[in-house]
py3Dmol code that shows the C-alpha trace and the ligand (Angstrom):
import py3Dmol

protein = """\
ATOM      1  CA  MET A   1      74.972  28.801   6.158  1.00  0.00           C
ATOM      2  CA  ILE A   2      73.356  28.685   9.589  1.00  0.00           C
ATOM      3  CA  GLU A   3      70.906  25.817  10.187  1.00  0.00           C
ATOM      4  CA  LEU A   4      67.838  27.173  11.990  1.00  0.00           C
ATOM      5  CA  LEU A   5      65.955  23.919  12.367  1.00  0.00           C
ATOM      6  CA  GLY A   6      66.603  22.287  15.729  1.00  0.00           C
ATOM      7  CA  LYS A   7      67.643  25.518  17.452  1.00  0.00           C
ATOM      8  CA  SER A   8      65.896  26.380  20.710  1.00  0.00           C
ATOM      9  CA  LEU A   9      64.181  29.716  21.288  1.00  0.00           C
ATOM     10  CA  VAL A  10      67.131  30.895  23.386  1.00  0.00           C
ATOM     11  CA  GLU A  11      69.618  29.897  20.677  1.00  0.00           C
ATOM     12  CA  LEU A  12      67.597  31.684  18.005  1.00  0.00           C
ATOM     13  CA  GLN A  13      67.241  34.770  20.183  1.00  0.00           C
ATOM     14  CA  SER A  14      70.957  35.004  20.780  1.00  0.00           C
ATOM     15  CA  LEU A  15      71.679  34.420  17.076  1.00  0.00           C
ATOM     16  CA  PHE A  16      69.278  37.227  16.166  1.00  0.00           C
ATOM     17  CA  GLU A  17      70.678  39.562  18.811  1.00  0.00           C
ATOM     18  CA  GLU A  18      74.159  38.910  17.529  1.00  0.00           C
ATOM     19  CA  HIS A  19      73.015  40.069  14.096  1.00  0.00           C
ATOM     20  CA  LYS A  20      71.046  43.075  15.419  1.00  0.00           C
ATOM     21  CA  ILE A  21      67.694  41.461  14.661  1.00  0.00           C
ATOM     22  CA  GLN A  22      64.871  42.072  17.126  1.00  0.00           C
ATOM     23  CA  LYS A  23      64.612  39.224  19.619  1.00  0.00           C
ATOM     24  CA  PHE A  24      60.838  38.742  19.238  1.00  0.00           C
ATOM     25  CA  ARG A  25      61.420  37.589  15.649  1.00  0.00           C
ATOM     26  CA  ALA A  26      62.797  34.308  17.043  1.00  0.00           C
ATOM     27  CA  LYS A  27      59.381  33.379  18.435  1.00  0.00           C
ATOM     28  CA  GLN A  28      57.762  34.228  15.111  1.00  0.00           C
ATOM     29  CA  LEU A  29      60.291  32.064  13.302  1.00  0.00           C
ATOM     30  CA  ILE A  30      59.492  29.111  15.564  1.00  0.00           C
ATOM     31  CA  ASP A  31      55.802  29.638  14.864  1.00  0.00           C
ATOM     32  CA  TYR A  32      56.486  29.591  11.105  1.00  0.00           C
ATOM     33  CA  ILE A  33      58.527  26.389  11.264  1.00  0.00           C
ATOM     34  CA  TYR A  34      56.714  24.270  13.852  1.00  0.00           C
ATOM     35  CA  HIS A  35      53.100  25.438  13.576  1.00  0.00           C
ATOM     36  CA  ARG A  36      52.559  27.019  10.173  1.00  0.00           C
ATOM     37  CA  HIS A  37      55.053  24.765   8.402  1.00  0.00           C
ATOM     38  CA  ILE A  38      56.461  27.576   6.290  1.00  0.00           C
ATOM     39  CA  PHE A  39      60.061  26.845   5.464  1.00  0.00           C
ATOM     40  CA  VAL A  40      60.718  29.385   2.676  1.00  0.00           C
ATOM     41  CA  PHE A  41      61.977  32.666   4.118  1.00  0.00           C
ATOM     42  CA  GLN A  42      60.342  34.828   1.458  1.00  0.00           C
ATOM     43  CA  ASP A  43      56.955  33.343   2.460  1.00  0.00           C
ATOM     44  CA  MET A  44      57.417  34.534   6.052  1.00  0.00           C
ATOM     45  CA  THR A  45      55.492  37.690   5.320  1.00  0.00           C
ATOM     46  CA  GLN A  46      55.387  38.935   8.908  1.00  0.00           C
ATOM     47  CA  PHE A  47      59.106  39.583   8.500  1.00  0.00           C
ATOM     48  CA  PRO A  48      60.310  42.789   6.838  1.00  0.00           C
ATOM     49  CA  LYS A  49      61.893  42.336   3.413  1.00  0.00           C
ATOM     50  CA  MET A  50      65.341  43.109   4.799  1.00  0.00           C
ATOM     51  CA  LEU A  51      65.108  40.280   7.329  1.00  0.00           C
ATOM     52  CA  ARG A  52      63.786  37.809   4.747  1.00  0.00           C
ATOM     53  CA  ASP A  53      66.710  38.681   2.468  1.00  0.00           C
ATOM     54  CA  TRP A  54      69.193  38.321   5.330  1.00  0.00           C
ATOM     55  CA  LEU A  55      67.751  34.920   6.211  1.00  0.00           C
ATOM     56  CA  ASP A  56      67.916  33.867   2.569  1.00  0.00           C
ATOM     57  CA  ALA A  57      71.549  34.877   2.337  1.00  0.00           C
ATOM     58  CA  ASN A  58      72.726  33.401   5.627  1.00  0.00           C
ATOM     59  CA  CYS A  59      70.417  30.672   6.910  1.00  0.00           C
ATOM     60  CA  ILE A  60      68.773  27.417   5.934  1.00  0.00           C
ATOM     61  CA  ILE A  61      65.935  25.229   7.208  1.00  0.00           C
ATOM     62  CA  SER A  62      66.832  21.732   6.055  1.00  0.00           C
ATOM     63  CA  ILE A  63      63.601  19.772   5.963  1.00  0.00           C
ATOM     64  CA  PRO A  64      64.461  16.230   4.776  1.00  0.00           C
ATOM     65  CA  LYS A  65      63.403  15.423   1.211  1.00  0.00           C
ATOM     66  CA  ILE A  66      60.991  12.522   0.595  1.00  0.00           C
ATOM     67  CA  VAL A  67      62.555   9.978  -1.797  1.00  0.00           C
ATOM     68  CA  ALA A  68      60.050   7.140  -1.442  1.00  0.00           C
ATOM     69  CA  GLN A  69      57.157   6.164   0.728  1.00  0.00           C
ATOM     70  CA  SER A  70      55.043   3.135   1.543  1.00  0.00           C
ATOM     71  CA  ILE A  71      51.638   3.147   3.135  1.00  0.00           C
ATOM     72  CA  SER A  72      50.037   0.129   4.808  1.00  0.00           C
ATOM     73  CA  PRO A  73      46.813  -1.213   3.221  1.00  0.00           C
ATOM     74  CA  ASP A  74      44.722   0.279   6.039  1.00  0.00           C
ATOM     75  CA  GLY A  75      46.413   3.654   5.449  1.00  0.00           C
ATOM     76  CA  LYS A  76      47.414   3.939   9.088  1.00  0.00           C
ATOM     77  CA  THR A  77      51.155   3.422   8.797  1.00  0.00           C
ATOM     78  CA  GLN A  78      53.259   5.559   6.532  1.00  0.00           C
ATOM     79  CA  LYS A  79      56.950   4.974   6.095  1.00  0.00           C
ATOM     80  CA  LEU A  80      59.173   7.560   4.414  1.00  0.00           C
ATOM     81  CA  LEU A  81      62.609   7.206   2.919  1.00  0.00           C
ATOM     82  CA  LEU A  82      64.210  10.610   3.417  1.00  0.00           C
ATOM     83  CA  GLU A  83      67.241  12.278   1.911  1.00  0.00           C
ATOM     84  CA  LEU A  84      69.345  14.613   4.023  1.00  0.00           C
ATOM     85  CA  ILE A  85      71.412  17.590   2.962  1.00  0.00           C
ATOM     86  CA  ASP A  86      74.515  15.427   2.281  1.00  0.00           C
ATOM     87  CA  HIS A  87      72.337  12.938   0.330  1.00  0.00           C
ATOM     88  CA  SER A  88      72.466  10.339   3.116  1.00  0.00           C
ATOM     89  CA  ARG A  89      69.213   8.476   3.499  1.00  0.00           C
ATOM     90  CA  ILE A  90      67.197   7.600   6.577  1.00  0.00           C
ATOM     91  CA  GLU A  91      63.755   6.232   7.326  1.00  0.00           C
ATOM     92  CA  ALA A  92      60.943   7.591   9.480  1.00  0.00           C
ATOM     93  CA  VAL A  93      57.506   6.152  10.185  1.00  0.00           C
ATOM     94  CA  LEU A  94      54.158   7.668  11.144  1.00  0.00           C
ATOM     95  CA  MET A  95      51.621   5.423  12.824  1.00  0.00           C
ATOM     96  CA  GLU A  96      48.052   6.543  13.338  1.00  0.00           C
ATOM     97  CA  GLN A  97      47.086   5.032  16.664  1.00  0.00           C
ATOM     98  CA  HIS A  98      43.704   5.251  18.342  1.00  0.00           C
ATOM     99  CA  TYR A  99      45.190   7.840  20.730  1.00  0.00           C
ATOM    100  CA  GLY A 100      46.864  10.000  18.057  1.00  0.00           C
ATOM    101  CA  ASN A 101      49.782  10.214  15.641  1.00  0.00           C
ATOM    102  CA  SER A 102      52.972   8.514  16.720  1.00  0.00           C
ATOM    103  CA  VAL A 103      56.238   9.177  14.896  1.00  0.00           C
ATOM    104  CA  CYS A 104      59.214   6.816  14.864  1.00  0.00           C
ATOM    105  CA  VAL A 105      62.486   8.582  14.038  1.00  0.00           C
ATOM    106  CA  SER A 106      65.999   7.466  13.157  1.00  0.00           C
ATOM    107  CA  SER A 107      68.945   8.696  15.205  1.00  0.00           C
ATOM    108  CA  GLN A 108      71.863   7.728  12.953  1.00  0.00           C
ATOM    109  CA  VAL A 109      72.575   7.076   9.286  1.00  0.00           C
ATOM    110  CA  GLY A 110      73.132   3.329   9.359  1.00  0.00           C
ATOM    111  CA  CYS A 111      74.100   1.653  12.616  1.00  0.00           C
ATOM    112  CA  ALA A 112      77.258   0.180  14.091  1.00  0.00           C
ATOM    113  CA  MET A 113      75.486  -2.373  16.273  1.00  0.00           C
ATOM    114  CA  GLY A 114      75.283  -5.203  13.732  1.00  0.00           C
ATOM    115  CA  CYS A 115      72.098  -6.966  14.936  1.00  0.00           C
ATOM    116  CA  VAL A 116      71.667  -9.851  12.498  1.00  0.00           C
ATOM    117  CA  PHE A 117      67.936  -9.313  11.991  1.00  0.00           C
ATOM    118  CA  CYS A 118      68.236  -5.614  11.083  1.00  0.00           C
ATOM    119  CA  ALA A 119      68.622  -4.175   7.577  1.00  0.00           C
ATOM    120  CA  SER A 120      69.752  -0.760   8.910  1.00  0.00           C
ATOM    121  CA  THR A 121      73.113  -2.046  10.024  1.00  0.00           C
ATOM    122  CA  GLN A 122      74.114  -3.828   6.834  1.00  0.00           C
ATOM    123  CA  GLY A 123      76.341  -0.969   5.639  1.00  0.00           C
ATOM    124  CA  GLY A 124      77.602  -0.168   9.157  1.00  0.00           C
ATOM    125  CA  LEU A 125      77.415   3.274  10.721  1.00  0.00           C
ATOM    126  CA  PHE A 126      77.767   6.222   8.368  1.00  0.00           C
ATOM    127  CA  ARG A 127      77.253   9.092  10.824  1.00  0.00           C
ATOM    128  CA  ASP A 128      75.194  10.490  13.695  1.00  0.00           C
ATOM    129  CA  LEU A 129      72.162  12.597  12.874  1.00  0.00           C
ATOM    130  CA  THR A 130      72.264  16.233  13.943  1.00  0.00           C
ATOM    131  CA  VAL A 131      69.613  17.738  16.224  1.00  0.00           C
ATOM    132  CA  ALA A 132      68.081  19.396  13.135  1.00  0.00           C
ATOM    133  CA  GLU A 133      67.865  16.086  11.293  1.00  0.00           C
ATOM    134  CA  ILE A 134      66.152  14.335  14.201  1.00  0.00           C
ATOM    135  CA  VAL A 135      63.672  17.169  14.762  1.00  0.00           C
ATOM    136  CA  GLY A 136      63.218  17.524  10.984  1.00  0.00           C
ATOM    137  CA  GLN A 137      61.606  14.075  10.772  1.00  0.00           C
ATOM    138  CA  VAL A 138      58.891  15.154  13.212  1.00  0.00           C
ATOM    139  CA  VAL A 139      58.422  18.543  11.538  1.00  0.00           C
ATOM    140  CA  LEU A 140      57.978  16.828   8.184  1.00  0.00           C
ATOM    141  CA  PHE A 141      55.251  14.475   9.396  1.00  0.00           C
ATOM    142  CA  SER A 142      53.485  17.261  11.220  1.00  0.00           C
ATOM    143  CA  ALA A 143      53.534  19.330   8.008  1.00  0.00           C
ATOM    144  CA  LEU A 144      52.285  16.400   5.906  1.00  0.00           C
ATOM    145  CA  LYS A 145      49.482  15.495   8.316  1.00  0.00           C
ATOM    146  CA  GLN A 146      48.578  19.038   9.360  1.00  0.00           C
ATOM    147  CA  GLU A 147      47.701  17.416  12.672  1.00  0.00           C
ATOM    148  CA  ASP A 148      49.269  17.279  16.117  1.00  0.00           C
ATOM    149  CA  ILE A 149      51.885  14.647  16.831  1.00  0.00           C
ATOM    150  CA  HIS A 150      50.919  12.783  19.964  1.00  0.00           C
ATOM    151  CA  SER A 151      54.000  10.717  20.716  1.00  0.00           C
ATOM    152  CA  LEU A 152      57.488   9.930  19.579  1.00  0.00           C
ATOM    153  CA  VAL A 153      59.655   6.835  19.542  1.00  0.00           C
ATOM    154  CA  VAL A 154      63.365   6.879  18.775  1.00  0.00           C
ATOM    155  CA  MET A 155      63.404   3.409  17.341  1.00  0.00           C
ATOM    156  CA  GLY A 156      64.378   3.839  13.692  1.00  0.00           C
ATOM    157  CA  ALA A 157      67.882   3.304  12.316  1.00  0.00           C
ATOM    158  CA  GLY A 158      70.707   3.777  14.777  1.00  0.00           C
ATOM    159  CA  GLU A 159      71.452   3.250  18.441  1.00  0.00           C
ATOM    160  CA  PRO A 160      70.068   6.450  20.030  1.00  0.00           C
ATOM    161  CA  LEU A 161      72.238   6.194  23.132  1.00  0.00           C
ATOM    162  CA  GLN A 162      75.345   6.309  20.930  1.00  0.00           C
ATOM    163  CA  ASN A 163      74.187   9.697  19.645  1.00  0.00           C
ATOM    164  CA  TYR A 164      73.217  10.726  23.142  1.00  0.00           C
ATOM    165  CA  ASP A 165      73.675  14.511  23.140  1.00  0.00           C
ATOM    166  CA  ASN A 166      71.909  15.167  19.846  1.00  0.00           C
ATOM    167  CA  VAL A 167      69.007  12.835  20.665  1.00  0.00           C
ATOM    168  CA  LEU A 168      68.517  14.439  24.087  1.00  0.00           C
ATOM    169  CA  GLN A 169      68.708  17.954  22.683  1.00  0.00           C
ATOM    170  CA  ALA A 170      66.182  17.038  19.973  1.00  0.00           C
ATOM    171  CA  LEU A 171      63.780  15.551  22.538  1.00  0.00           C
ATOM    172  CA  LYS A 172      64.097  18.643  24.724  1.00  0.00           C
ATOM    173  CA  LEU A 173      63.180  20.842  21.779  1.00  0.00           C
ATOM    174  CA  ILE A 174      60.253  18.612  20.790  1.00  0.00           C
ATOM    175  CA  HIS A 175      59.074  18.758  24.413  1.00  0.00           C
ATOM    176  CA  ASP A 176      59.181  22.578  24.494  1.00  0.00           C
ATOM    177  CA  PRO A 177      55.618  24.021  24.642  1.00  0.00           C
ATOM    178  CA  ILE A 178      56.663  26.522  21.985  1.00  0.00           C
ATOM    179  CA  THR A 179      57.260  23.739  19.417  1.00  0.00           C
ATOM    180  CA  PHE A 180      55.389  20.411  19.700  1.00  0.00           C
ATOM    181  CA  ASP A 181      54.713  20.368  23.446  1.00  0.00           C
ATOM    182  CA  ILE A 182      55.024  16.565  23.581  1.00  0.00           C
ATOM    183  CA  SER A 183      55.460  15.389  27.164  1.00  0.00           C
ATOM    184  CA  TYR A 184      58.464  13.208  27.987  1.00  0.00           C
ATOM    185  CA  ARG A 185      56.027  10.524  29.086  1.00  0.00           C
ATOM    186  CA  LYS A 186      54.975  10.210  25.468  1.00  0.00           C
ATOM    187  CA  MET A 187      58.540   9.703  24.276  1.00  0.00           C
ATOM    188  CA  THR A 188      60.318   6.362  24.077  1.00  0.00           C
ATOM    189  CA  ILE A 189      63.998   5.709  23.508  1.00  0.00           C
ATOM    190  CA  SER A 190      64.855   2.227  22.346  1.00  0.00           C
ATOM    191  CA  THR A 191      68.324   0.877  23.061  1.00  0.00           C
ATOM    192  CA  CYS A 192      70.054  -2.383  22.298  1.00  0.00           C
ATOM    193  CA  GLY A 193      71.659  -2.093  25.738  1.00  0.00           C
ATOM    194  CA  TRP A 194      74.297   0.659  25.637  1.00  0.00           C
ATOM    195  CA  VAL A 195      74.883   0.371  29.370  1.00  0.00           C
ATOM    196  CA  PRO A 196      76.767   3.572  30.385  1.00  0.00           C
ATOM    197  CA  ASN A 197      74.239   5.821  28.701  1.00  0.00           C
ATOM    198  CA  ILE A 198      71.269   3.987  30.230  1.00  0.00           C
ATOM    199  CA  TYR A 199      72.650   5.184  33.590  1.00  0.00           C
ATOM    200  CA  LYS A 200      73.289   8.638  32.161  1.00  0.00           C
ATOM    201  CA  LEU A 201      69.729   8.893  30.846  1.00  0.00           C
ATOM    202  CA  ALA A 202      68.318   7.718  34.183  1.00  0.00           C
ATOM    203  CA  ASP A 203      70.219  10.518  35.915  1.00  0.00           C
ATOM    204  CA  GLU A 204      68.643  13.168  33.647  1.00  0.00           C
ATOM    205  CA  ASP A 205      65.467  12.747  35.710  1.00  0.00           C
ATOM    206  CA  LEU A 206      63.219  12.918  32.670  1.00  0.00           C
ATOM    207  CA  PRO A 207      60.225  10.563  32.567  1.00  0.00           C
ATOM    208  CA  ILE A 208      61.130   9.178  29.137  1.00  0.00           C
ATOM    209  CA  THR A 209      60.067   5.572  28.511  1.00  0.00           C
ATOM    210  CA  LEU A 210      62.919   3.152  27.954  1.00  0.00           C
ATOM    211  CA  ALA A 211      62.549   0.207  25.595  1.00  0.00           C
ATOM    212  CA  LEU A 212      65.252  -2.433  25.775  1.00  0.00           C
ATOM    213  CA  SER A 213      65.896  -4.563  22.715  1.00  0.00           C
ATOM    214  CA  LEU A 214      66.450  -7.735  24.692  1.00  0.00           C
ATOM    215  CA  HIS A 215      65.950 -10.397  21.998  1.00  0.00           C
ATOM    216  CA  ALA A 216      67.595 -13.230  23.980  1.00  0.00           C
ATOM    217  CA  THR A 217      67.585 -14.579  27.512  1.00  0.00           C
ATOM    218  CA  THR A 218      71.148 -15.927  27.570  1.00  0.00           C
ATOM    219  CA  ASP A 219      74.466 -14.245  26.796  1.00  0.00           C
ATOM    220  CA  GLU A 220      75.271 -16.979  24.306  1.00  0.00           C
ATOM    221  CA  THR A 221      72.205 -16.399  22.115  1.00  0.00           C
ATOM    222  CA  ARG A 222      72.381 -12.654  22.537  1.00  0.00           C
ATOM    223  CA  ARG A 223      75.988 -12.580  21.313  1.00  0.00           C
ATOM    224  CA  LYS A 224      74.957 -14.637  18.292  1.00  0.00           C
ATOM    225  CA  ILE A 225      72.292 -12.196  17.118  1.00  0.00           C
ATOM    226  CA  MET A 226      73.462  -8.922  18.718  1.00  0.00           C
ATOM    227  CA  PRO A 227      77.199  -8.195  18.736  1.00  0.00           C
ATOM    228  CA  VAL A 228      76.627  -5.664  21.545  1.00  0.00           C
ATOM    229  CA  GLY A 229      76.085  -8.767  23.696  1.00  0.00           C
ATOM    230  CA  SER A 230      79.875  -9.329  23.618  1.00  0.00           C
ATOM    231  CA  ARG A 231      80.455  -5.877  25.051  1.00  0.00           C
ATOM    232  CA  TYR A 232      77.807  -5.867  27.786  1.00  0.00           C
ATOM    233  CA  LYS A 233      76.589  -9.013  29.532  1.00  0.00           C
ATOM    234  CA  LEU A 234      72.874  -9.518  29.986  1.00  0.00           C
ATOM    235  CA  ASP A 235      73.205  -9.097  33.767  1.00  0.00           C
ATOM    236  CA  GLU A 236      74.921  -5.733  33.330  1.00  0.00           C
ATOM    237  CA  VAL A 237      72.244  -4.585  30.887  1.00  0.00           C
ATOM    238  CA  LEU A 238      69.379  -5.665  33.148  1.00  0.00           C
ATOM    239  CA  GLU A 239      71.028  -4.022  36.139  1.00  0.00           C
ATOM    240  CA  ALA A 240      71.240  -0.741  34.230  1.00  0.00           C
ATOM    241  CA  VAL A 241      67.590  -1.054  33.176  1.00  0.00           C
ATOM    242  CA  LYS A 242      66.601  -1.760  36.766  1.00  0.00           C
ATOM    243  CA  TYR A 243      68.427   1.410  37.813  1.00  0.00           C
ATOM    244  CA  TYR A 244      66.511   3.285  35.104  1.00  0.00           C
ATOM    245  CA  TYR A 245      63.215   1.900  36.382  1.00  0.00           C
ATOM    246  CA  GLU A 246      63.981   2.720  40.013  1.00  0.00           C
ATOM    247  CA  LYS A 247      65.101   6.235  39.146  1.00  0.00           C
ATOM    248  CA  THR A 248      62.226   7.135  36.817  1.00  0.00           C
ATOM    249  CA  GLN A 249      59.460   4.741  37.888  1.00  0.00           C
ATOM    250  CA  ARG A 250      58.649   4.481  34.171  1.00  0.00           C
ATOM    251  CA  ARG A 251      57.303   1.204  32.862  1.00  0.00           C
ATOM    252  CA  ILE A 252      60.023  -0.636  30.954  1.00  0.00           C
ATOM    253  CA  THR A 253      59.287  -2.170  27.575  1.00  0.00           C
ATOM    254  CA  PHE A 254      61.223  -5.245  26.512  1.00  0.00           C
ATOM    255  CA  GLU A 255      61.403  -5.802  22.773  1.00  0.00           C
ATOM    256  CA  TYR A 256      61.890  -9.436  21.805  1.00  0.00           C
ATOM    257  CA  ILE A 257      62.171 -10.477  18.184  1.00  0.00           C
ATOM    258  CA  LEU A 258      60.845 -13.971  17.447  1.00  0.00           C
ATOM    259  CA  ILE A 259      63.232 -15.925  15.197  1.00  0.00           C
ATOM    260  CA  ASP A 260      62.497 -19.522  14.426  1.00  0.00           C
ATOM    261  CA  SER A 261      65.105 -21.976  15.774  1.00  0.00           C
ATOM    262  CA  ILE A 262      67.135 -19.157  17.352  1.00  0.00           C
ATOM    263  CA  ASN A 263      65.471 -17.670  20.444  1.00  0.00           C
ATOM    264  CA  VAL A 264      61.974 -19.133  20.762  1.00  0.00           C
ATOM    265  CA  SER A 265      62.304 -22.329  22.785  1.00  0.00           C
ATOM    266  CA  LEU A 266      59.820 -22.855  25.598  1.00  0.00           C
ATOM    267  CA  GLU A 267      62.691 -22.529  28.113  1.00  0.00           C
ATOM    268  CA  GLU A 268      63.419 -19.101  26.691  1.00  0.00           C
ATOM    269  CA  ALA A 269      59.759 -18.135  27.137  1.00  0.00           C
ATOM    270  CA  HIS A 270      60.008 -19.133  30.818  1.00  0.00           C
ATOM    271  CA  GLU A 271      63.247 -17.167  31.228  1.00  0.00           C
ATOM    272  CA  LEU A 272      61.647 -14.142  29.622  1.00  0.00           C
ATOM    273  CA  GLY A 273      58.680 -14.453  31.987  1.00  0.00           C
ATOM    274  CA  LYS A 274      61.091 -14.540  34.944  1.00  0.00           C
ATOM    275  CA  ILE A 275      62.972 -11.475  33.702  1.00  0.00           C
ATOM    276  CA  GLY A 276      59.684  -9.600  33.193  1.00  0.00           C
ATOM    277  CA  LYS A 277      58.560 -10.439  36.711  1.00  0.00           C
ATOM    278  CA  GLU A 278      61.550  -8.539  38.085  1.00  0.00           C
ATOM    279  CA  PHE A 279      60.278  -5.292  36.535  1.00  0.00           C
ATOM    280  CA  PRO A 280      56.876  -4.249  37.926  1.00  0.00           C
ATOM    281  CA  ASN A 281      54.404  -3.130  35.225  1.00  0.00           C
ATOM    282  CA  CYS A 282      56.825  -3.891  32.414  1.00  0.00           C
ATOM    283  CA  HIS A 283      55.584  -4.846  28.986  1.00  0.00           C
ATOM    284  CA  VAL A 284      57.037  -7.475  26.675  1.00  0.00           C
ATOM    285  CA  ASN A 285      56.577  -6.720  23.004  1.00  0.00           C
ATOM    286  CA  LEU A 286      57.084  -9.825  20.856  1.00  0.00           C
ATOM    287  CA  ILE A 287      58.014  -8.983  17.283  1.00  0.00           C
ATOM    288  CA  PRO A 288      57.847 -11.677  14.603  1.00  0.00           C
ATOM    289  CA  VAL A 289      61.039 -11.264  12.555  1.00  0.00           C
ATOM    290  CA  ASN A 290      60.401  -9.672   9.210  1.00  0.00           C
ATOM    291  CA  GLY A 291      62.280 -12.102   6.952  1.00  0.00           C
ATOM    292  CA  ASN A 292      63.004 -11.049   3.374  1.00  0.00           C
ATOM    293  CA  GLU A 293      65.680 -11.475   0.722  1.00  0.00           C
ATOM    294  CA  HIS A 294      68.093  -9.307   2.760  1.00  0.00           C
ATOM    295  CA  ILE A 295      67.584 -11.094   6.051  1.00  0.00           C
ATOM    296  CA  ASN A 296      67.544 -14.853   5.923  1.00  0.00           C
ATOM    297  CA  LEU A 297      65.654 -15.420   9.173  1.00  0.00           C
ATOM    298  CA  TYR A 298      62.139 -16.694   9.658  1.00  0.00           C
ATOM    299  CA  LYS A 299      59.345 -16.186  12.135  1.00  0.00           C
ATOM    300  CA  PRO A 300      57.898 -19.159  14.053  1.00  0.00           C
ATOM    301  CA  SER A 301      54.395 -20.459  13.308  1.00  0.00           C
ATOM    302  CA  SER A 302      51.472 -18.472  14.747  1.00  0.00           C
ATOM    303  CA  LYS A 303      50.699 -21.406  17.005  1.00  0.00           C
ATOM    304  CA  HIS A 304      54.205 -21.401  18.452  1.00  0.00           C
ATOM    305  CA  MET A 305      54.217 -17.617  18.905  1.00  0.00           C
ATOM    306  CA  ASN A 306      50.961 -17.846  20.874  1.00  0.00           C
ATOM    307  CA  ILE A 307      52.326 -20.617  23.118  1.00  0.00           C
ATOM    308  CA  PHE A 308      55.472 -18.520  23.698  1.00  0.00           C
ATOM    309  CA  LYS A 309      53.321 -15.526  24.597  1.00  0.00           C
ATOM    310  CA  ASP A 310      51.070 -17.509  26.946  1.00  0.00           C
ATOM    311  CA  ILE A 311      54.063 -18.813  28.893  1.00  0.00           C
ATOM    312  CA  ILE A 312      55.290 -15.264  29.488  1.00  0.00           C
ATOM    313  CA  ALA A 313      51.776 -14.162  30.484  1.00  0.00           C
ATOM    314  CA  SER A 314      51.621 -17.021  33.004  1.00  0.00           C
ATOM    315  CA  TYR A 315      54.245 -15.095  35.033  1.00  0.00           C
ATOM    316  CA  GLY A 316      51.801 -12.197  35.349  1.00  0.00           C
ATOM    317  CA  VAL A 317      53.748 -10.169  32.786  1.00  0.00           C
ATOM    318  CA  SER A 318      51.947  -7.974  30.246  1.00  0.00           C
ATOM    319  CA  VAL A 319      52.835  -9.292  26.781  1.00  0.00           C
ATOM    320  CA  THR A 320      51.629  -8.768  23.218  1.00  0.00           C
ATOM    321  CA  ILE A 321      52.662  -9.937  19.774  1.00  0.00           C
ATOM    322  CA  ARG A 322      53.163  -6.958  17.485  1.00  0.00           C
ATOM    323  CA  LYS A 323      50.759  -6.668  14.573  1.00  0.00           C
ATOM    324  CA  GLU A 324      52.633  -7.487  11.406  1.00  0.00           C
ATOM    325  CA  MET A 325      51.766  -4.396   9.396  1.00  0.00           C
ATOM    326  CA  GLY A 326      55.463  -4.214   8.585  1.00  0.00           C
ATOM    327  CA  ASP A 327      55.257  -7.062   6.097  1.00  0.00           C
ATOM    328  CA  ALA A 328      53.010  -5.014   3.873  1.00  0.00           C
ATOM    329  CA  ILE A 329      55.019  -1.802   3.918  1.00  0.00           C
ATOM    330  CA  GLN A 330      58.562  -2.954   4.605  1.00  0.00           C
ATOM    331  CA  ALA A 331      58.259  -1.258   7.977  1.00  0.00           C
ATOM    332  CA  ALA A 332      61.093  -3.161   9.587  1.00  0.00           C
ATOM    333  CA  CYS A 333      64.023  -0.924  10.227  1.00  0.00           C
ATOM    334  CA  GLY A 334      66.154  -0.321   7.113  1.00  0.00           C
ATOM    335  CA  GLN A 335      64.148  -2.315   4.606  1.00  0.00           C
ATOM    336  CA  LEU A 336      62.766   0.577   2.585  1.00  0.00           C
ATOM    337  CA  LYS A 337      66.284   1.951   2.303  1.00  0.00           C
ATOM    338  CA  ALA A 338      67.636  -1.432   1.283  1.00  0.00           C
ATOM    339  CA  ALA A 339      64.983  -1.627  -1.441  1.00  0.00           C
ATOM    340  CA  HIS A 340      66.085   1.755  -2.819  1.00  0.00           C
ATOM    341  CA  GLY A 341      69.842   1.275  -2.549  1.00  0.00           C
ATOM    342  CA  ARG A 342      72.168   2.480   0.171  1.00  0.00           C
ATOM    343  CA  LYS A 343      72.804   6.065  -0.765  1.00  0.00           C
ATOM    344  CA  GLU A 344      75.173   6.793   2.123  1.00  0.00           C
ATOM    345  CA  GLU A 345      77.539   4.146   0.825  1.00  0.00           C
ATOM    346  CA  ILE A 346      77.492   5.527  -2.687  1.00  0.00           C
ATOM    347  CA  HIS A 347      77.827   9.131  -1.623  1.00  0.00           C
ATOM    348  CA  GLU A 348      81.342   9.789  -0.345  1.00  0.00           C
TER     349      GLU A 348
END
"""
ligand_1 = """\
8
SF4
S 68.195 -3.179 15.620
Fe 68.681 -1.080 16.218
S 70.633 -1.261 17.338
Fe 70.365 -3.204 16.204
S 71.450 -2.830 14.271
Fe 69.305 -2.257 13.909
S 69.225 -0.066 14.273
Fe 71.128 -0.837 15.195
"""
view = py3Dmol.view(width=600, height=400)
view.addModel(protein, "pdb")
view.setStyle({"model": 0}, {"cartoon": {"style": "trace"}})
view.addModel(ligand_1, "xyz")
view.setStyle({"model": 1}, {"stick": {}})
view.zoomTo()
view.show()
């Protein structure tokens, strides 16, 4: 069967031409999928019966299936546990912000990176997501909300820069005015520091925002909580991020998880302030670790987090502590999946 989700207009046109179907039908198909949210071929009534039957016999549109969901008490954050065509499971989140709907998508099933504070990596990497599966998460939320999607972050399960080609192709499709028309400036890719592909992304000349999961200010601590720290030294990572900034002039976001007794000393706050100062207009996002029965790590006291934040701010760096809506809805990466079992490990 041919997967139609995730195909560009040009790809659909050439597929249709190849099968002696009029080219203009490709545009209509895109309208059905991305704007009218009709995924059943027989409901595409603008198409002649013969075409609907041909599509039924030869093609699929694999919208991920909702297995479970949690909604924050204020109703503004919705997290979905989704099942893919091979029964693998991933998570996606919709956040209603004051400026519009923001969707956070996964890029892989599981993750190979092994960050100690992350539930998504506990079963290792199962596989990369296809372009269709990445785009499908956005299509699903847009169908559920029946509203425009304003922005997109690739910050769910997986290291997006390890699934580089599919993530880029998905973002290009989501950017296309014929689908969601989301500007690259409203897209963020979050990486744990996969150095070669930070350079590669910078050279694409797309104004995508880069978020670096920094989480430590020394190689020693970084290695302890992020195994990728053994592969790429902090200096190498920051040099790559600097190149990204200079090439794109996009404001860099540094993600920094706050873990009691691990990475929150006052010296580390000063170091983080100094790092931030090197990147004009950057933003430091402090994230209290979301401890639970799967992850035996704890956040510092509110008082300590505020002192930590104030030190960074004293360097003239923009810094915020992320609102902890995650506690209520298990919004930290991988936790909803952990609560419902790890299907990709069971399904072989
Ligand atoms: S935090 Fe991100 S990169 Fe690290 S293990 Fe989790 S999904 Fe992978």
